[in-house]
N, C-alpha and C positions, 0 to 999 in steps of 0.2 A: 192709345186706348189699351193695347195689349200690355204695354209697359206698366200702366196703372193697375191692371188686373194682376199681373205677376207680383208687383209690390204688395198688393193686398193679400195675395196668397202667402207670400213670404212672411208678412207680418203675422198672419194667422198661425203659421207653422212655428215661428219663433215664439210667439205668445203662448202657443200650446206647450212648447218645451219649458218656458219659464214658469208656466202655471201647472206643470205636471202634478197630478194628484196621486194620492195613495190608492192602492187597489180598493175596489168596492168591498165593503165589510159584509161578505156573504159567506155561506157555509163552504162553498167550493174554494174560495180564496183562503179562508182561514185554515182549512185542511192543508192546502198546498204550502202555505208559508210556515205553518207549524212544522211540517216535515223538513222544510229547508232549514229552519232554525235548529232543529234537533240534529240533523246531519252535520252541519258545520260546527256546532258547539261541542258535540261529543268528540269530534275529531281534534278540536283545538284546545281542549281544557288544560292540557299540560303546558300550554303557552304561558300560563300564569306562574308556573313553578320556577323558582330561582334557588340556586345552591348557596350554601353558606360561604362566607369569605369576607375578608376585610373587616369592616366595623359591624357586619352582620354575622354573628357567630352561629346562627341557626338557619336552616333553609326556610324560605318564606314565599308568600304570594305577592306578585306584582301586577299592576293594572294592565300591562301590555301597552302597545304602541311605542313609537320611538321616543316620545316625550317623557314617558314614565318607565323607561326600559329596565332599570336595575335599582328600583327604589321601593322601600317599604312605607306605605301610607296608612294612616290610622283607620278611618271608617271604611276606606276602600278595601283593606284586607279583610275586615269583618264581613262586609256584604258579599265580597268575592267568595268567601268561605261558605256562606249560606248557599250560594249558587253551586259551588263545587260539591257540596254534600248532596245536592239534588242530582247532579250528574252521577255521582257514585251510587246513589239510591236507584237511579234509573238503569245504569249500565255497569257499574263497577263490581269487580270481583273483590273477594276478601283481601287479596294481595294489593289491589288498587287502594283500598281503604286504609290498609296498614301503611302503605307508602305515603299517602296523602297526610296522615296524621302528623308526621314530622314537620311538614310545611305549615299545617294549621297551628300547631303548638309553637312553631318557630316565630310566627308573626307576633304572638303575645310575648314570648320569652325575649325576642330581640328588643322589643319596646321596653320591657321591664329591666333589661340590662343597662338601659340608659336612665333608669330611675335613680332616686336617692332619697335621703331623709327629708328633703324639702318638698318632695312630691312631684317636681317638674319632670315631664317626659316630652321629648320633641314630637312634633306633628308628623314628620317624615324623617327617615334615616337613609342616607345613600351609602353605597358600598364603601366609598372612600371618605365617609364623614369623619370629622374630627372627634376626639373623645368628648365626653360630657363636660369635662373640666374646661376644655378648649372652647366648646360652644358657649359656656356660661361666662367666659371672659369678654364676650362680645354682646351679651344680652342680659337683662335683668329678669330672672325667673319670676319675680313678683309682679312685673309689669308686662309680661310677654304671654301671648297665648300658648297653649300646649296641646298635647294629644287630646282630641275630643273625648267626651265621656262615653266611649264605646269599648274600652279595653276590657273592663270586667264583663261586659255583655259578650264580647268575643270569647273570653275564657269560659264563661258560663255555657255558651253554645257548644263549645268543644267538650266540656265536662258532661253536659247533658247527653251528648251523643256517645260518650264513653260509659254511660250508665251511672253517672254520679261520681266517677273516680277523679278526684281532684289532687291526688298525691303529687303529681308532676308539678303542681303549682305551690305546694306548701311552703317551700323555702323562699319563694318570691312573694308570698301573700302579704307580707309586711309592706313591701314596696308598692303593691297594688293598693293597700289601705292608705299609704301616704299620698298616693296619687289622687285618690278620691277625696281624702281629707283636705288636700290643698284647694280643691274646688269649694268645699264646704266652709273652710276657714278663711280663705283669702279671695274668693271670687263670688261671695254672696253678699247681696245688698241687705243691710241690717233691717231697714224699715219694711221691706216687702218679703224678705226671705228668698228672693229670686236669684238665680245664678246669672252672672253677666260676663260678656267678653271683655278682655282687657283692651284689645284693639280690633281692627277689621282685618288683620293679617291672617291669611290661611284658615278662615273659619269654615271652609268646606263649601259653603254657599256664598262664594266670594263677594259678589257685589249685591247681595241682599240689601235693599235700601234702608232697612231698619238698623243696619250696622255700618254699612259702607260709608266712609268719610264722616262718620259720626264721632262726637267727642269720646275720648277713651273712657272705658269703664261705664258707659252710659246705656248700653244695649242689653236690656233684659229679654233676650231672644227666646221666642217660643220654641224654636228649633233646639237650642241649647238646653233649655229647661226640661223639655220632654225627653231628650237623650239622657239627661242627668237622672230623671225619675226612673227610667229603665235601668240605668247604671246602678243605682242604689238597690233596686230589686235584685239585680244580678249579684251584687256584693253579699246580700243576705243569703242568697242561694248557695254561693260558694262557701260562705262561712258555715252554713249547715252541713255541706258536704265534707268539710274539714272538722266537723264536730266542735265548732266554735260558737256555741249557742248564744252566749251573751252578745257576741259581736253581731251575730245575725239579727238579734232583736233590735240592736242599735240601728242598723241600716234599714230595717223594716220601718221603724218609727220615723227615720229621716225621710224615707220615701213618701210616707203618708203625709208628713208635714209639707213636703214640697208640692205634692199633688193639690193639697188644699190651697197653697199659695198661688199656684198656677191658675186654678179655677177662679180664685178671688180677683186676681189682678189682670189676667190675660184674656178672659172671656168678655166679649163686648155684646151687651144686651141689645144695642141699637142695630148692629149689623149681623148679629147671630153668627159670630166667627171668632176664632182665637187669633190674637195678634201679639207681636212683640210689644214691649213697653219701653218708654223713655224714662230713665232714672236720673237724667241730668237736670235736677231741680236744686235751686238754692236751699240751704238748710234753714229750718225754722229756728231763729235765735232771738234771745232777748236783746232789745236795743242797747248799744254801747253808749250810755250817756252818764254824765256825772250828776245830773239833777233834772227835775222837771221845771219848766218855765212856762208861765201862762202864755197861751197863744202859739207855742211851738207845736209843730206837727211831726209825729214820729210814725213813719210808715210801718204797716204790717201789724201793729200792736192790737188793733181792734178786731181783725179777722185774718189771722195767719192761715196758710193753706192747711187743709185737713186730709189731703190725699198724698200718697207717697210715690206715685208714678203717673204717667200719662199714656193712654193707649196710642199706639202708632198704627193708624188705619191705612196701612199699605196692603194691598191685596197680594200677598205673597203665599205661595203654595204651602209653606211650612205651617200655616194654620191647621191644615189637615193632619199634621203629625200628632196632634192631640188625640185623634182617633186611633192612629197606629199605636200610640203609647197607652191607650185606654184611660186617658185623663178626662176626656169629654164624657159628660153624662149621656145616657141614651137619648134624652130629649134634645140636648145640644147637638148630638150627632145627626139626629133627624133633620134639624134645621139647617145644619151645614150642608147636608146632602141636597136637600130640596132647594135651598137658596143659592148655594155656591157651586157645588159639584155639577149641577144640571145646567148651569148658565153658560151657554156656548159663546156669549159675548165676552166672557171673562176667562175662567180657568179651563173649561172643557173645550179641547181642540180636537181636530181630526186625528192627530198623532198621539194624543194623550193629555197630560196635565201641563198647562203652561206654568212655568216657574214664577212668572209675574203676569198679572192681568194686563192685557193690552189697553185697558181703560186707565191705567196709570201712566202718567207722562214720562216716567223713567223707562218704560218698555222699550227694549232694544235687543234685537236678535242677531246682531252682527257677530262675526267671529272674534273671539278674544280669548287669549290663553293666560294672560297675567293682568288682571284677574280673569279666571274662567267666568264665562257669562251665565249668570242665573237671572237675568233680567227679562226672561220670556221664553228662551228655548226649551225644548223637551229633553229631559234627562231621564234615563231608564230607571235609576234608583228612585226618582220621584214617582214615576208611574207605579213602581212596585210598592213603595211605602203607602201610597194612597190606596192601591188595590188591597193591601193587607188591612189597612184601617177600615175600609168598607166591609170586609169580611168579618172583622171583629164585632161589628154591630148588625150583622145579618143582611147587608145590602148586596146580595149576590148578583142581581141583574146589573147593577152599576159596576161591580167588580169585574164581571164578565166583559162589560164594555171596554174597560181599561185594558184587560188582558188581550182582547181581540185586536184592539188598536196597536198594542205593543208588538204583537205577533206580525201583523201586516207591515209595520214600520221596519222591524229588524229583518224579517224575511226578505223584504224587498231590497234592503241594503245588502244583504248577503248575495241576492240574485244579481244585482247590478255591479257590485264592487268586490265581491268575494270576501268581504270583511265588514266589521261594524265601526262606527264612529263614536266620538265622545258625546256629542249632542246634536239636536236636529231642529229644523224649522217646524213650528207647530201646525201650520196649515197644509203643507204638502209633503212633509216628512223628509225634505232634502237634508243630507248630512252637512254639518257645518265645519267640523274640525276633527283632526286626529284619527285618521284611518288606522285600523288595527287595534283600537281600544277594546279591551275585553271586559275585565273587571265585573262590576255589578250589572252590565248589560246581559250577562248570562242568567240573571234572575228571571228572564222570560221563561226559562224551563220550569221554574217553580210555579209560574202562572199556568203553564201548559199542563203540568201534572194535576193541578187542581181542576182544570177544565175537563181533563180525561178521567177524573175520579180515581186517580192513583195516589199512593202515599206522597204527601207534600212535606218537604223540609221547610221549617220556618225558623226565624231567628229566635233567640231566647226571649 
């Protein structure tokens, strides 16, 4: 009998450990973990700094953790910089801000140093990376993914914080234009006007089912297209700062056209959500026949398709990025918040925003680094971008909910492990992978600044 009781107690204890929950979301805990986050991040911010050397001719920002120790990544460096500027706004001296500027600009200049007339720029650059010419001996730049469309946004963010001074970028602005033009000229679906991924390699949201293991050139990703919309706006801003008015007008028009196309093709009236679309349709062509013969049946001639893409109804977090980019109309945003953000059986989890709804059969939160797992786990950049999207449309209560969940998640991680991780389990906040990951995790400080009513640094 005693043995049975002890086994029961042991099972309860073990079960309690396995089912450990996040701290209760109340004022006392939020204050406690907010201060823990600030204490650790203020101390650790320079862990992102890397000196110039090898293939990286300028100092730069790295994500941290042993897996990404000495590498420049595309959207990582951009969002890391948004967090860095918040730290400098909170605690930095003028000397600190001056020192940081070289690392900020270096992220952009290192990437542009790998650019060329064809517009291709790699997604990441290692210190011992081969030259651009050597890279392109092993890959076709016309059939390979490249730096995500966040490079102009990163440059515009820096320029805006410099009061509009873009002169440091003038000599490389042609290379930046070639980069954006490559997306417009060679990664744009003619019928829909949407931008598509070439493959599923290193798309940032690695195993997003709308692209992962899909036919090449078939994914009109809502994530990619919203980034591109903001990239075009950033290009217009930079051109204005350089007094290149005609070029600014061109990019403004391209941005408006893309926004119209996203709304037309990616908004789903049935689900009231933004989705990626499938572009992998057979072309509409006239039948290849020599003549008509009585009784012969020629398929497709009576009613060829009248649509240019198909909605991919996968409940992926990136639908919310249409709010961050302000592509969604106010009414669309209202429906997305009421139907999707508030649904605790789908996206809304105790630790934040699930990257994939558990209602999808592809849902899987196990550890994976190649590809990194976006099939359900919590990523802090997702929490942040959804938080920012909610604020864009005035949903402050919901934004506060995301911010508070993020504070409890990361504060608890610091308290237990003295470091942050790359991503987390949605229901109990347990870390999954890569202790020491810094990067966009530090964006929790931007959320905290908003909650405290202090100046908030936001991306361009």
